[in-house]
N, C-alpha and C positions, 0 to 999 in steps of 0.2 A: 249978728248971726246967732240964732239960737242953737244950743247944743242938745242933741237928743241923747239922754243918758242910756237908753236902752240899746241904741245903735252902738254907742261907745263900748258897752258891756260885751256885746256880741263880737266886735272887733277885737277886744282884749283877750277873749276866750280863743278866737281863731288863731292869733299869733302865737307862734312857738319860739321859745328862747333856746338857742343852742343849735347844734347841728345833729345829724344822725350819728349813731354810735360807731365806733371803729370796728369793722368786721374782722380784720386780720392784723396781727402785730407785724410791724415793719421790722425786717431783719436787715441790719446794716452789714455790708460786705466790705472787706478790706481790700478787695480787687481794685477798687477805684484809687485807693492810696498807693497800692503797688505800681499801678500803671502810671500814675503821676510821677512817682519816684523814678520809674524807668525812663519816662520822657525827660525828666530833668537830667538824669545821668546821660542820656543820648545827646542832649544839648551841649554837655560839657565834653563831648567826645571821649567818654570813658571806655576803657577796654578791659576785657576780662583777663585776670592774671592766671596763667596756668601754673600747676605745680604746687599750689598752696594746699596742704593736706589738713592742717588744723590752724585755728586762730585762738589765741588766749588774750583776754582782757583782764588785767590785774586790778582788783578793786581795793579801796583804802582799808577795808576791814580784813584783809588778808585772804579773801576768797577769790576764785578765778572764774571768769565766764569763759567756758571752753566750747568752742565751736568745732565739731568734728565734720569733716567733709564740707567745709564752707566754700562758698564761691565768693570771690573777691573782685570787685570792679575798681579800677583806679583811673583818675585823671590827674596825672602828675603835674601838668602845667597849672592846674587849678588847685592843687594840694587837696584833692578830694579822694577819699576811699570809701567804698561801700562794701559791708560784709553781709552776706545773705546766708541764713542758715538757722538752725535751732539750737540755742545756747543751752548749756547745762551748767549750773552753779556748782562748783566743786571746791573742796578745800585744797590748799597748796600741797599738802602732804600726800593727797591721792594721785597727784601728777608728778610727784618728785623726781623720779630718775630721768624722765625724758624732758623735763621743763628747766633743768639747770642752765642749759646754754641760753635760754631765753630771759633769765633773770637779770635785772639790771641793778644799778646802784640804789634805785628807789626801794627795792625789796631786800636790801641788805640787813635791815633790822629784823625782818621776818625770818631770814635764814639764821641770824644770830639766836633768836628765840628757839627756833627749831633745833639748832645745835645743843642749846642748853637743855632742852627737853630730852634729847637723846642721851646726853651724858647723865642726867638725873635718873633715867630709866636703866642705866648701866649697860647699855649696848646699842648697837645699831640695828635698825630695822632691815628688812629684806630690800626695801626700796633704796635705802641709803647705801647698802653694801653693793647693790648692783650698780649704783651710780659712781662708785669708787670713792666714797667718802670715808672709808676705814683707813686712818693714818697708820695703824699698826701693821696692816697686811701689806705684803710686798706684791706688786702687780706682776712680777716675773716669776712667781713661785711655780708655775706650770712649766717654764722653760728650763728648769734645772734638770740635770741628768740624774736619774735615780740610782741609788746604790745597789751594787750587785750582791746577790745572796751567796754566802759561802757554800762551797761544794756543789754549786750548780754550774753547769757548762751550757750555755745557751746555743753555742754553735752546733752541738751535737743534736739538739732538738730541732734545728732548722733543716738539717739533712734529712 
């Protein structure tokens, strides 16, 4: 079978390699991921926990992932918890007065370093004083009866 080189050259020119260009950039949405996650949580019979105002995750570097107004779903029988919200990465010192009851033994070293820094600075900050970390101050100072001023009769002023 003889090959016609002219026909072969025409066929070569007519064929295009590749497809047409992409007209619009594809935008990937996270909605599909969220719906898949919600479906998986529904299969586990998770329930929304009410009364959760904030959630804190303590990181190894001493920072805290702080979720304000977080929604928490839990499936206790499956040991599964889901936290939804927008986290803010904060230092432990920024959350200090309110976060003390949440600290565990894992964060004991961080608390020691914090106490050493406070002692080096020569005083307590407002946050530590509000948390009641001042060992020299008496918590019942406001409950004491004030001393009377000489020469003053407070009974006459009441009448």
